[in-house]
Every structure is written in C-alpha cells, then in structure tokens.
C-alpha distance (Angstrom), angle and dihedral (degrees) to the residues before:
residue distance angle dihedral
M1 . . .
K2 3.82 . .
K3 3.80 92.2 .
G4 3.80 89.9 51.4
I5 3.80 92.6 52.7
I6 3.81 91.4 46.8
A7 3.81 90.2 50.0
I8 3.82 91.5 50.2
V9 3.80 92.3 48.5
A10 3.83 90.5 48.4
V11 3.81 91.8 50.6
L12 3.81 91.2 48.4
F13 3.84 91.3 48.8
V14 3.80 93.5 49.0
S15 3.83 91.0 45.3
A16 3.79 92.2 51.0
F17 3.79 91.5 47.6
L18 3.82 92.4 50.1
L19 3.79 91.6 46.8
I20 3.79 93.0 51.0
T21 3.80 94.6 46.0
A22 3.80 92.6 44.2
H23 3.80 90.0 61.5
S24 3.78 96.6 42.0
Q25 3.81 109.9 124.8
E26 3.78 91.5 -147.9
D27 3.80 89.0 64.9
M28 3.80 94.5 41.3
K29 3.82 114.2 132.4
V30 3.81 101.4 166.9
V31 3.79 135.9 19.2
D32 3.81 110.4 -96.5
R33 3.79 110.1 -110.4
S34 3.79 97.6 171.6
V35 3.83 91.1 115.7
F36 3.81 91.1 66.0
K37 3.81 113.7 89.5
N38 3.84 96.3 -155.0
P39 3.81 108.6 11.2
Q40 3.81 112.2 -152.6
K41 3.80 95.5 -160.8
F42 3.78 137.0 39.4
S43 3.79 117.0 -96.0
S44 3.80 113.5 -81.0
V45 3.77 111.6 -106.8
F46 3.78 106.2 -121.0
K47 3.77 122.9 164.1
H48 3.79 97.9 -168.2
E49 3.82 101.6 -159.8
E50 3.81 94.3 37.9
H51 3.81 90.7 49.8
N52 3.81 93.7 50.3
E53 3.80 93.3 47.3
K54 3.81 92.8 48.2
A55 3.83 92.7 44.8
K56 3.83 91.6 43.3
I57 3.80 91.0 -125.8
E58 3.78 109.8 163.4
E59 3.80 103.7 162.6
C60 3.81 118.1 67.7
N61 3.80 92.3 -147.4
E62 3.82 90.6 66.8
C63 3.82 85.0 81.7
H64 3.81 103.5 7.9
H65 3.78 99.6 64.5
V66 3.79 131.9 176.2
Y67 3.79 124.3 -147.0
E68 3.82 127.0 -169.0
D69 3.79 121.0 -174.5
G70 3.78 89.7 -8.7
K71 3.80 94.2 -55.9
L72 3.79 128.2 110.8
V73 3.82 111.1 -112.8
D74 3.79 106.1 -135.4
G75 3.80 115.2 -130.3
E76 3.84 95.2 7.9
S77 3.81 120.5 119.7
S78 3.78 133.9 -161.4
E79 3.82 96.2 -162.9
D80 3.81 91.1 127.0
R81 3.83 91.1 60.4
R82 3.76 135.1 68.0
C83 3.80 118.5 -115.3
S84 3.81 87.9 -120.2
D85 3.80 90.5 61.1
C86 3.81 88.8 74.9
H87 3.81 103.3 16.1
K88 3.79 114.8 62.5
L89 3.78 127.2 -161.8
E90 3.80 89.7 -100.3
S91 3.79 124.1 41.5
S92 3.77 114.0 -105.6
G93 3.79 92.7 -159.2
R94 3.80 100.1 -103.2
E95 3.78 99.2 58.2
P96 3.81 127.1 33.2
S97 3.80 121.5 -108.7
L98 3.81 117.1 -90.9
V99 3.82 93.9 -101.3
K100 3.80 92.4 47.6
A101 3.82 90.6 47.1
Y102 3.81 92.2 52.9
H103 3.78 92.5 47.0
T104 3.80 95.0 43.8
N105 3.79 94.3 47.2
C106 3.81 100.0 39.3
K107 3.80 104.8 28.0
G108 3.80 91.7 35.9
C109 3.82 91.3 55.7
H110 3.82 90.5 47.6
Q111 3.80 91.3 51.4
K112 3.79 93.8 44.8
N113 3.82 92.5 50.6
K114 3.82 93.9 36.5
K115 3.82 88.4 -128.9
G116 3.77 132.7 106.6
P117 3.77 135.0 27.8
V118 3.80 121.9 -42.8
M119 3.82 103.4 165.6
C120 3.83 120.5 87.9
G121 3.81 96.4 -117.6
E122 3.79 92.4 49.4
C123 3.82 91.6 67.3
H124 3.81 103.2 21.3
V125 3.79 97.9 62.1
R126 3.78 125.9 164.6
C-alpha cells in the first residue's frame, strides 16, 4: 500500500514538473498552435530567449502587453498568460483575432525596426 502511494506521488510530481517546464517561455522553440483546430501553416519557429537577446528586449511587456478599456496599461505585463487567453480565434471587435494579434505584434515589430522575418515562410518553417 505504501509503495503504491509513493509511486502515485512520484508520478504526480514528475508530471507536474514536465508540465511546468513544457510551458516555460525560456525553453520555447515554436509558437504554440494547439488552440487552432485545423492549422493552415506550420508552427512559427520562435526561440524565446535567443530572440530576446538578439533583439535586446529586456522588458517582457514589450511583447506581452496588457490593455484595459482599449488602452495600453503602461508597465503591466501578461507574460504569465497565453496569447489565446485574451485573443480568440475570431475577433470580438475590441481585440484582434489570435492570428492578427501574432502578426501585428511580431511582424509589425520586425517591419518597424527593419529587422527580423516578415514573409510567411521565414517564420512558418517545416
């Protein structure tokens, strides 16, 4: 009985550890597309830490923004949330759809700074 309980606790601990590390942004290699029912493109390659170092991004809220009543909240960050928590597959009027949000935030920044990929195949790589 004791061995069974210890085994269950060990499995739960390992599962929790794997779940937490699987969603760690520092280890991120591709943008999560699990929310899409039938994705039309490959996942976007995105090495989170490497990107931020190369782009010299130090503040999380440069990408992970927070809006309230349609206005950007200065200094607030949404890094503990997934983009799909706020941005749905279809636009609800106030906030852009998830796809538009990704493209506006990521591609828009690349265009503005004249650095980084802007063509579909440069991000959505097999």
